[in-house]
C-alpha positions as CSV (number, residue, x, y, z in Angstrom):
1,M,108.8,179.7,150.5
2,I,105.1,179.9,151.7
3,E,103.3,183.4,151.4
4,Y,100.1,184.6,152.5
5,T,98.1,188.0,152.4
6,S,95.1,188.4,155.0
7,E,91.9,190.4,154.5
8,N,93.1,192.3,157.6
9,G,96.0,194.0,155.4
10,Y,98.9,191.9,157.0
11,S,100.8,189.3,155.0
12,G,103.4,186.8,155.9
13,K,106.2,184.5,154.8
14,L,107.6,181.2,156.0
15,Y,111.2,180.7,154.8
16,G,114.4,178.8,155.4
17,E,114.1,176.2,157.8
18,S,112.7,178.5,160.5
19,S,112.1,182.1,159.6
20,M,109.0,184.0,159.5
21,S,108.2,187.7,158.6
22,I,104.9,189.5,159.0
23,Y,104.4,192.7,157.1
24,N,101.8,195.5,157.5
25,K,99.5,196.7,154.9
26,D,102.2,199.3,153.7
27,G,104.5,196.5,153.1
28,K,106.9,197.2,156.1
29,E,108.2,194.2,158.1
30,V,106.7,194.3,161.5
31,M,107.8,191.1,162.8
32,H,110.8,188.7,161.9
33,T,111.5,185.8,163.8
34,G,114.3,182.9,163.2
35,S,112.5,180.4,165.3
36,R,108.7,179.7,164.3
37,K,106.0,177.5,165.1
38,P,104.1,177.8,161.9
39,N,105.3,175.5,159.3
40,T,102.2,175.1,157.0
41,L,100.1,177.5,155.0
42,E,97.1,177.1,157.4
43,E,99.3,177.9,160.4
44,L,100.6,180.8,158.5
45,K,97.1,182.1,157.9
46,E,96.0,181.7,161.6
47,A,99.3,183.8,162.6
48,V,98.7,186.3,160.0
49,D,94.8,186.7,160.7
50,S,95.3,187.1,164.5
51,F,98.2,189.5,164.2
52,P,96.3,192.5,164.9
53,A,95.0,191.3,168.1
54,F,98.5,190.4,169.0
55,M,99.7,193.7,168.2
56,A,96.8,195.3,170.3
57,M,97.8,193.2,173.2
58,I,101.4,194.2,172.8
59,E,100.4,198.1,172.7
60,G,98.4,197.6,175.7
61,I,101.1,196.4,178.0
62,G,102.2,199.0,180.2
63,A,99.2,201.3,179.3
64,E,97.5,200.8,182.3
């Protein structure tokens, strides 16, 4: 298992052959996938560090 906690408050885990979970600062899982692209700690760091921007984009869909 590979784990990482970002300064932005989100954390992530890579586990199994293809699973990834991302958690908010309260420890609540906010994303889970059984198919992932990140496979290294560096790739997980990039995904977790950019997760707030991803969430902002998702929240903005349909808001216009």
